[in-house]
C-alpha positions, 0 to 999 in steps of 0.5 A: 454033609459037605458043612461038617466036611469043610468046617475045620477049613473055614474056620481058617478064614473065620467062617464055619462050614455052613458059609461053605454052602453059599460059596458053592452057589456063588459058581453058578451065580453070586446073587443066590450066594450072597442071599444064601448068607442068611442061612449064618447066624451073626452079622459078622459072618454074613459079611465075611460070606457075602465079600467072599462070595462075591469073589467066587467065579460065577458062570458069568465070569467063567464065559469071560474066562474061557472066551479069553484065555482058555480059547486063545491060550489054553487050558493052562492059563485058565487055570492059573486065573483060578489059582489067583482067584482062589488065592485073593479069596482066602487071603480076603478071607483071612485078612477080614476074619482078623479085622472084622469085630467079633469071633467065629463060632462053631458049627451045630447043626442037623444033617439031612437024610439024602435025597435023590434029586428028580428030573422035573426039579433039574429041568425047572432049575435049568430053565430058570438059568436060561430064561435069564440070560434069554429075556435079560442078557440078550437084550442088552446085548443087541440093544448095547451093540447097537448103542457102541455102533451109534456111539462110534459112527458119530464120535462119542467114544472118542473122548471118553477113550482120550480121558481114559487112555494114559491110565489104562495104557499105562498103568493097566496095559490096556487098550483104552477102548476096553474101558467102554466094555467095563461099564456094560460088565457092570450091567452082566460080567459076560457082556464084557466079552460080546461088547469086545467083539462089537467094539473090535469088530472081530472074535479072534481077539488074539489079532488086537489084544496080547497073551497078557492082555488077555489075561490082565483083563479077564482078571480085572473083569473077575473082581472089578465090580459085582454086577448090579443084581449081585449088587442089589443083593448086596444091598437088600442083605447088608444095606447100602453102606456095606454094599457100596463099600465092598464094591468100591473096594473090590473095583479098587482091587481089581485095577491095583491087580491089574496094574501088578500085572502088567509089571510083571507080566 
């Protein structure tokens, strides 16, 4: 039903209504969103949907946006960040639909009957998402925090920070040390927020970063690289070539967008 309702809208970016389903999944996690593009018929549609799915703000990115922008700047700025994201998704979809070979297909599918979700299924799905954080993300946070402290104590971070300092300071307008947290974000996006707490030694990031820097950092985190699990899903569905192309393109785009925001804000 959602596919039929959104079909006309999705055709504006070269996809049909079924592509809306994996995009919706992306708000929870980009991995099932990318894997969900299997329901699409052609390689062109799968490529377009996969690219757009990686741009959808997943729950991990939402944590970063709310933890940085929402708490310290207010809900109005959260909406602004999301509007930027949705505009980017639309423009990227529009652009790729023009240059990607092939043509947009019509939608033909059977509408299934409505079914009431059962409590057991809801609980199983909830635990499936929660255990991923408990078993995977939490150990990374602990180990990552420990490694950061060791690197800080022995001074190994100084060289790296000094190397990226001109670029981060002048072009992006960010504290150079934030570059370290973005590395952890490749593993899981929400790690960028927790690593910021560890790096600056405070949860009140507004005392060490300006509102402008919080917005720029959030936007860069939103776009700069799919997490490693999403990259693996892209590689599985599209192959190394397309997965690498998507990842590098998004990284370049995120940096350029961050630089533009630094100029206009």
